[in-house]
N, C-alpha and C positions, 0 to 999 in steps of 0.2 A: 916279248911283250904279249900279254893276253889278248885273245880275240874272241868276242862274243858272237855266237851263231844263233840264228832262229831256225828251229826245226818244226815244220808243220806237217800235218797229215798223220799224226801219231794215233795209234789205236788207243781208245780210252782205257784199255786194260793194262797198258804199259806204264811202268813207274820209273822212278829215277834210277834205280839199280840197273834195269834193262837198258835204258838209254846210255848210261855211263859205260856199261860193258861193251856195247856196240861201238861207241865212239873211241874207247880206249884202244881198239884194234888198229886205229889209224894214227894215234898220237896221245900225248898226255892230256888228260882232262883236269881242269882246275875246279869246275863247278857245273852241276846240272840242276836245273829248276824246271820241273814239270808244272805247268800252270793249271791250277784246280779251280773248279766252279765254286763260288762262295756258298751257294745254297746246298748243292748236292755233295760236294767234296770229291767229285769225280773229275778226271782229266778233261780239259777243254780241247784236247787234241793238238796242243803245241807245247813246245818247251824252249828253253834257252840253255845252250851248252857253251861254256867258256873253255876254250882250248888254251894251252900254255904258250903256244907259239903261233905266229901267223902262218908258218909252213904247215903245221898240223891242221889248222883251220882250213886252209886251202885244200889240203888232202881230203879232209872230211867232206867238203863241198863236192869235190870231184868224185868221191866214192859213193855218196848217198843221194845227192840231188837228182830228182826226177827218175829215180830207179826204185823198182819194187824192193821191199825189205820186210823182214818179219815184224819190225816196229810199226809199219804203216797200217793204216786203216784199210781193210779190204784189199782190193787189187791196185789201189792208188800207190804211187810212189811217194816217197818223202819229199818235202820241199826244204832244202837246206841252203841258207844264204847268210851273208853277214847281217847281223842285227843292226837296225837303225834306231836312232833315238825316236821316241814317240813324239809325233808332231801334235802340238796343241792347236785346237780349233780356234782360229782367230775370231770367229763370230760368237764364241761363247764368252759371255760376260758373267762374272759372279755378281751376286746381289750386293748392293751397297751395304755397309755395316748398319745394323739397326741402332737407332738412337734410343736412349733411355729418356723418357719424358717423365719428369717428376711433377707431382702436383704442387701448386704453390701454397696449398693450405695445410 
């Protein structure tokens, strides 16, 4: 079963190929997605890596989490943990649909 990991603390200069290469050393990687800034097209400093097995995912967490790595920004270690579903802000309400008002004339 595939397991999706969050990888934070990435250097902005690192791309999907470098992330894939590093994570493939601990197990088979299914997918890598480096998150890019919409305006600049540069990395936002985090990625999602989908490992093919839960064992490979746990090994990646053990290997990379809180440890310095060439992928990391500066002297910081990478943050690697199981990705969680994005929580929706319950106080956010979308606008009601606009009604079309037609003239009677």
